[in-house]
N, C-alpha and C positions, 0 to 999 in steps of 0.2 A: 528394547532399551533396558539396560541394566538397572538394578535397584538404586545404585548410587547416582546414575544419570537422572533417574526418575525423581530423586530427591532434589536435584538441582533444577528441575523443570517446573515452570509455571506457565499457565496459559489463560486466555480469555477469548471469547467469541462474542461479536457485537453485530446485530442486525438492525437495520433502520430503513425507513422509506427513502426512496431515491428523490429526495427534496434538497435543493441547494442550501437551505438553512441547516441541514444536518451535517454538512461538510465540516464546519468548525467544531461541532459536537464530537464527531469522529476523531479529529485531529487532537482535541483536548483530552479525550478519553484514552486514546492510545498513549499520549504523552504521560498521563497520570499513571498508567500501568507500567510503563517503561521506567519511570522515575525510581523505582526500587533499585535499579542498577547504578543509580547516581551518575547519570551521563553528564558530559560537559554541556554547556549551553549550545555550543556548536553542533554536537551530536543530536541533542534534542531538537534543535531547529531543523536539522537535516531530516530527522524522522518525522517531524510534523509536516514538513514540505512534501515528503514523498506520500504520505497518507492523503494530504490535500490534493495532490496531483492525480493519484489513483482513484480516489473517491469522486473527484469532479469528472474524470473520464467516464466512470460507471454512470453517473447521473446524466451528463450531457450527451455523451456519445453512445453509451449502452442502452439507456432507456429513453433517450430523446426527451428528457425532463418529465417523464411519466411518473407521478408520485406513487403509482401502484407497484413500481419495481422495488426490489429489495436488494440492498447492498449488504454484503457480509464481510466482516473483517475478523481475521484470527490473528492474534498476536501471541507469540510463544517465546519464552525466555528459557534457554538451556545454558547454564553456566553464565558466560559473558556474552552470549550471542542472542540477538533478537531476530526472529523471523516473523515477517508480516505477510499476510495473504489478503488481498482485496479481491473479492469476486462479485460478479453479477451474472444474471441469466438473461441478459439483454440481447441486442441484436448481433453481438459478436463483431469481429473485424475481418473484412474480406481479404485484405492484403497486409499482413502483419509487417512485412519489410518496408512497405511504403509508410505505414503508420509510425514506424520507428524513426522516420526522417524528422530532423529537428523542427521543421516549420510546417509539416503536414497537419491538417486538421480535417475532420469529417464535417465540420460546421463552419466553413469560411464566412458565412453570413454573420456569425457572431463575433467576428474579428478577433479570434484567438490565435495565438501564436504557437501552434504545435500541441501535442498531446502529453508532453512532459516525460516521455520515456527516456530521453537523454539525460534529463535532470535526475530521474530516479536511478538510472544506471550509474551515474557519476557519484551520487550521494551514498550509495549502498555498496557493500562488499560483493554481494551477488544479486543478480537481477534476472528474472525469467518471466516472460509473459507467454501465455497460451490463449488461443481464442478460436472459437468455432462459429462461423456465421449461423445466426439463428439460435444459438445455444448459450452464448455468453463469453466472458473473458475472465481470466484469473491472472493476477499479478502477484508473484512471490518474490520477496526481497529479504536479504540477510545482512545484518550489520553486527560486527563485533564492537562492543562498547569498551573504549580505551580505559576508562577509569577502573574497569574490572580485570584488565589483562594481567596486572601483577598478582592478582589473587589466584589465577588459574594457569600461570606459567610454571 
């Protein structure tokens, strides 16, 4: 990364116990970090939603709600683009293509409607999920913040 790009870069890493009460903490913390880009309310809402979906997946599906698990979020800003990575070292996803189906859930007994991958993909400019059974899942997403486009064009 060039020195000019490095000057435009800011990042944070957040780790927390895989407890459902930490989902809102993660969402608010990421939103506070991203607020330096002065996103629109819609952009901020989208970003909070994808964090919520990804973190909930880690807690519910990755760790089976085991509070000993650790969820890691990395948020990076370079220029006008936010990159979010949500990772767990949980059970992983056996069939990633099946898991990406809108109504698929690994926990049908919880009456959940899908794992939110479609939402994440639609709300972000780039979306990538990788998973290895027994080793965990990583979701990486990027979004360019509209309010900053004029500054970097």
